[in-house]
Structures are given as C-alpha cells and as structure tokens.
N, C-alpha and C positions, 0 to 999 in steps of 0.2 A: 504493500500500500504506500509506503514511503517513496519507493521508486516511481510509482504511478503518479503520485502527487508532484514529485520533482519534475517528472516529464511534462506535466501540464503547465507548471509554473515557469520552468525554463523555456519551454516552447513559446509561451505567451510573451516572455521578455524579449524574444528575438523577433519582434514585430517587423523590423526592417527587412528581415529575410522573407517571411511568408507574404508580406505585402508586395514586395518586388516580384516574387514568384507568381503571385496571383495576377499582377499586371502583365507579366510576361505570357501567362496562359492566354489572356484575352488577345494580346498582340499576335501571338502565334495562330490563334483560332481564325483571325481575320487577315492574316498576312496575304498580300496580293489583292485584297478587296479595296475598291475605291471608297466605299462608304464606311467600311470598318464596323465598329460597334453600333453605328446608326441603323444597321440592319435589324438589330434587336428592337429598336424603337419603331421602325417601319412595320415589322411583323406584328407587333402588339397593336399598332394603329389599325392595321388591316383586320385583325381578329375582332377587335372591339367594334369597328365600323360595320362589319358583316353580321355580328351577333346582336348588336344593340337594338336595332329597329325590330328584328325578328322576335327576340325574346321579350321585348317590351310589349309586343302585341300578344304573344302567347300567354304571358303572365298578367295581362291587363294592367300594365304599369304606365304611368306618365313618362314619356320619353325623356323629358328634361330632368326628371328625378332618377330615372333608371340608368341613364348613361354614366353619370358619375359613380353611382353605386356599382355598376358592372366594371368600370375602369379600375377603380381602386381595388376591388375584390380580385380581379384577374391578375393584376400586377403583383399583389401580395401573395396570391396563391402560387404564382410562378416561382417566387422566391422560396416558399416552403417546399413545394414539390421538387424543385431542383436540388435543394440541400439534402432531401431525403433520398432521391434516386441516385444522384451523383455520389452521395456518401457511401453507397454500397461498394464503390470501386476505389475508395480513397487510398487503401493500402495496397491492393493488387496492382493498381496503375503505377504505384511508386516502388514496384518490386526491386528494380535495379538500384535505386537510391537506398532503400531500406537494407539491402543485403551488402552494400559496399561502403556506405557513409554512416558513421555513428552520429545520429542526431535524434532529438526527441520525436516520437511518433506524432505528437500533438501538432507539430509544425505543419504536417500534411493536412491536418484537420482545419487549423486556422486558415491555411491557404485556400482551402475549398470554400469555407464560409465567407471569407473576405471577397473571393472572386465572385460569388453569387450576390453579395451585397453591391459590388460594382455593377454587375449586370442589372440588378434591381434599380440602381441609380439611373442607368441609361433608359430603362423602360418607364421610370417614374416621371421623366420629363414631360410626358403627355398628360399627367394628372392635372397640374395647374392650368394647362391649356383647356382641357375639358371642363374644369370647374368654371373658368372664366367664360367660356362659350355658352354654358347653360345657366349662367348667373348664380352660381353657388358661392357665397362669400367665404373667404378663408379667414377665420378668426384665431384668437390666441389658443383656442382648444386644440388646434392642429398640432401644436408643439408636443402634445401628449403622445403623438405617434412616435416621437424619437425614443423615449424609454421603452415603448412597446417593441420597436425594432431591435433594441439591444437585448430584450428578453427573447425575441425570436432567434437572434444570433446565438444565444446560449443554448436554446433548444436545438438549433441546427448543429451545434458542436457535439452535444451528447448523442444526437441521432446519427451523426457521421461516425463517431467512435463506435457506437454499438453495432450499427449495420455494417460498418466497414470491417470490424472484427468477425462478425457472423458470416459475412460474404467471403472473407479470406479463408475461413474454415470450411464453409459449405457453399460451393459455387452455384447452387440452385437458388440461392437467396435473391440475387439481383433481379431476375425476371419476376419472381414472386412479389417482391416489393414494388416493382414498376407496375405490375397488374393491379396490385392493391391500391396504389396511389390513383390510378386511372378510375377505379371504381369509386373511391372516396370523393373524387372530384364531383361526381354527379349526385352524391347524397349529402354534400355540404352546401349550405346556403351561400353560394358564390354568384351564380347566375339568377337565383331566385331568392326572394326575401324570406326570412324565417317564419313570418306570419302565414306564408302559404301552407305551412304544416297544420294549421288549425289547432286542434287540441294537443297535437304532438310538438308544438312549438317549443315548449319547455324542454322536451327531450332533445330536440335538435340543438338547443343552446349548450348542451353538455358535451358536444363534439369539440375536442381540443383544437382541431384545425380551424373550426369556425371561430373559436375563441381567439386564436392567433390572428385571424383576419379581422375580426370585429374590433379588437383593441387598436388596430391601425386605421381601419376604414371609418369607423364612427367619428373619431376626433377630426379627421380630415374633412368629413362631410358636415361637421358642426353638429353632430347628433350625440346623444348620450350612449355610452357603452352599455352593452347588455348587462343585466343584473348579475349574471354568473360568469361572465367572460374572463375577468381578471382572476377570479378565484380558481376557475378551471385551468387557466393558463399557468398560474403560479404553482398550483398543485402538480400539474404535469411536469413543469420545470424541475421542481424539487424531487419528485419521485424518479424522473428520468435521469437527473444528474447523479443522485445517490446510487441508483441501481447500476447505471453505466460505469460509475467509478469503481464499484465493487467488482464488476466483470473485468474492467480494464486492469485493475490491480491483480486480479487472479490470473489472467491469461496474457498479459502484456508481453511477457518473455517469449511467448510462442508465436507472435505475429510474424517474425522473420522466417520461421519455419513454415508457416501456413501459406505465405505468399509465394 
C-alpha cells in the first residue's frame, strides 16, 4: 500500500511530464491535418446540429431550451465515456515504456485524463456559442462547473486505474466495457430530460453518470443541480477511489507482467 501511495503521489508531482505527453498525443493524432484538433469541434457541431431538431421534436421539447441542454450533456458525456473506454488500454498501450523505463504507473493515468480534458476543452468551445445563440444567460452559477470537472477528473483517474489493470489481466474487458458504455448512453438522461421517466425519475437520478453530467450541465444552464446528484457523485468518488486503491496496492507489482 505504501508503494501504491508513493506511485500516485510521485506521478502527480511530475505534472510537467504527463502534461507534455498528453499534448504530444493530440499533436500526433492530428499530424498532417490542416484543421488539427478543430476536427473535434466540427464533429461535435455536426452531431448536435443533426440531433437537436430531431430529438426536440421526439421528446416534445422547446428547441431553444433543448439545444443547450443537449450540447452540454453530449460534450460532458464524451469526456466521461472517453476516460472510461480509453482507460481500458492505459497500461497495455504503454507496454514498451512500462517494461523498459522505471516510472510511476500513475503517470500513464494522469496523461490519459489530462488528454481527455484537453479534448473536452476543444469541444466545449461550442457551448458558449450555443448559449448565446439561444439566449441562455451565463451567470456566476456557471463557475460551479469547475469543481465539478475536477471531481470528474478524479473519477476518471480511478476508473482508468481499475479498468486498465483489469484489461491488462483479462483482454476481454475492453470490448465488454465499450459495449456497456454504449448501452448506458441510451439509458442516461443525456438526450432526454429526467422528467421523461415519470414516476421513475427519482431512480434515474441515482445513475452516477447522470450525476456527473448534471453537476456540470445544470450550473452552466443556470439551473439548480438535482437533489441527489452531488451526493451520488461524491459517494461514487469515495467508494471508487478507496476500492481502486486497495486493488492497485494489491496487484500493482504484477502490471509489468500482465502487459
């Protein structure tokens, strides 16, 4: 456990390393592209534009209120889903480095989380544009989204460690996690409001992924956060961090052999 804690702390202290590696990942991903990371913003704009009018009609929502709701929800969901699905390969993709360079395993985790936050920043550019276009005022309450994103980053870190270790040991895990995330997308209030569940609305609010989206989306839209969202998110964070740390401490020494 002491070695696991030292790994996490030392890795966090080397922020200059994992930040530069994350930036390099994005540069390499779009090497030779004229627009570069702007493709992320363009793809998000196309998705929201194609879905906004259709789903507003399907769910009988006002377009002016639904577009901002959908925009912030999809952008935040992309961050969560990316950290979970990409986290399954965080150790296997760094096999060469892990087996040849003595560095904390957590550096690979922080690198992945920071990279996804940068991608989130590129996509988030369209949010204030949509809010301005549909006349949604941006007040001081929007600042509450900042600590919410920090909590989501912590959740992304423990999810990456847990699923990364599990995937290194069992190679069937990545496709299972990817399929599970795709299913959860449709049962989480992202494209549709929680009120659409009727009497089951309270049950839907207990979804940890919805809680993660709600604590970011509601402040930006100037709305109150769900009654249970922060409690569910913080409970998930605490249980996830403690459980993952126990697993990391127990099996950390085997990662190099598993990859």
